[in-house]
N, C-alpha and C positions, 0 to 999 in steps of 0.2 A: 504494500500500500504506500503510495507516495502522493503528497500534495504538490500540485503543479501550477505555475503561473508563468506566462510569457516564455514557454518552452524551457523553463528551468524547473528543477526539482528541489524542494526545500527539506523534505523529510523522506528518509528511507527506513522502513520498519520491517524487521525480519524476526519471525517467531521460531523458536527452537524447542525440540523435545529430545532430551539427552538420556537415553536409557543406560542404566548401570554407572552413571557418573554421580558424584556427590558434591555438595556445596563445599565441603572441606577440600576436595581435590581441586576445584576451580580456584578457590582462594590460594591454595599452595601454588598453582600454576601462575597466578598473578605475581607472586613474590619470586618465582624461580623460572620465569618464562624462557630465559636463555638456554636452559637445560634441554630443550626439545623443540625450539622454535621451528626448524624445518619440518618436523613431524606434523605440526599443526596444519601446514599447507605445503606439501613436498614440492610442488611446482612453483609456487609464488614466493615462499619465504626463504630468505638467504641467511640472515643472522639477526641477533638481538643482543644488546649489551644489558647487563643487570641494571635494575632501577636504582639510582643513587638514593642515599638516605638524607641528603641535605637539600633544603629548599633552593630553588633556582637552578639546580642541575638537571640534566636530561639523560634519558636512555636513548639509544639510537637503534632503530629497526631498519633493516634493509629488506625490501620486498617489492614485488610488482603485482599488478592486477591484470590477469589475462595476458594479452599481447603487448601491454604497455611496458615502458622501460623500468628498470630497477630504480626505486626511489629510496632516498635516505630520509627517514622520518624521525624528527626529534620529538620525544615524548617527555613532558614535564613530570617531576616527581609526583605531584598531586595537584588536583584541581580543587580549589576551595568550593565546596558545595553551595555556600551562600552567595557565590558570585555567578552561579548558573541561572540564566534567565529562563523561566517557564519550563522547568524540567518535568516532562511527563513521566510519572512513576506508575509502574504496573506491578512489578514484583519487588519485594523489599528484603528478602533473605540475604542476598549478596548483590551489591551494586558497585560497579566501577564506572566512573565518569571521567572523561578526559577532554580537555579543550584549552585553547589559548585565550587568556583574557585580552580584551580590547584595551586601548589606552585608558579608558575610564574604569578599568578593572572588572568589567562584566564579561562573562563567557556567554556569547550568543550563538556560537557554532560549536558543536560538541559531538562526541561519540559516547554512548552509554551502553553497557551490557548489564542487564538486570536478570536475576535468577531467583527461583523459588524451588525448595525441596518438594518432591512428590513421592508417591509410593514406588514409582518406576525409576526414579533418578532425579532429574532436574528439568524444569521448564524454564525457558528464558526468552528474553526479547532484547534485540539490539536495535538501537536507533542512531542514525547519523542525521544530525540537523545542521543545516548551514543557513544562517539568516539571509545571506546574500544569494542563496541558491547555488545549484551545481548543474552542469550540463547533464542532460538525460543519459548520454553515453557513459559518463563517469558514474552516475547513480546506479545504472544497471550493472556496470562492472563491479562496483562495490557490493551490490546485493549478491551477485554470483560468488564473489570472493568470500564474503562473510558467511553465506550459507555453507560453502565448502569447508571453510576452516572450522567454524563452530561445530558443524556436523561431524567432523572427524574426532571430536573429543572422546566419544565412546570407543573408538578404535585404538587409541593409544594412551589416554590420560590415566585411567585406573591402573594400568600396568606400570607406567612411568612413575607415578606417585608412589606405588608400592615399592618399587626398586629403590627409590631415594629415602625411604623410611629408615634404612640401616645407617645412613649418614647422620650422625648426631651433632656435628659441629655446626652451630648456627651461622658461622661465617661462610660456610660452603652451601649448606641446605637451610636457606633462610626461613625462619618461622613465618607462617601466614596468620593474618588476623581476618576473621570473617566480618567484613564491614558491610552491614546492612543499613537500612534507613528507618528513621522514625519521624513521625509528623509532630512538630512542635505546636504549642497552643496558638502561636501567631499564624499557623497555616504553612509555614516554611518547613522544608525537609532538612534533617541533620543526620550525619553519619552516626551509627551506633555500633560499637565493637561488640560482637556477639559471642566471643570466645573467652 
């Protein structure tokens, strides 16, 4: 589903059903993504550096989408939730939000992955929102890429997570925090550490 104006797409929304995957495994993946980044999308993903722990620093992902060139994407350590404008929240068990603040400090274009535990595993929704819009071709390439990468979680993540449980050094196997959302009395959303 995508909202369209003037041949631009503003929102790309992708729903996921991930059988055999847990919220804990997806949270671990977020903290240790470089340990298997090419497994997530063998054709498009090239490499990913660890997320830094200090504000203002970036992780770097190298990937492509379909037939496009390999891009180097700089990812900030964390996006302040209070800076995200009009974040649509569907699932609150585990939420990742990434976006670059504008000069006024507000995040108007973002990518969010939201997840909820189910009896079969995890249900999720990914949303890419660009306030200025994105070309239809890019939106469709992103949709295909995201469906493929998130859809691969059941194929590799439970096994990769299990293998890494023997490594107890937190400098090597970084601990993950299950970061969900809660609604505040003022109607805004705030992160809530659930573990």
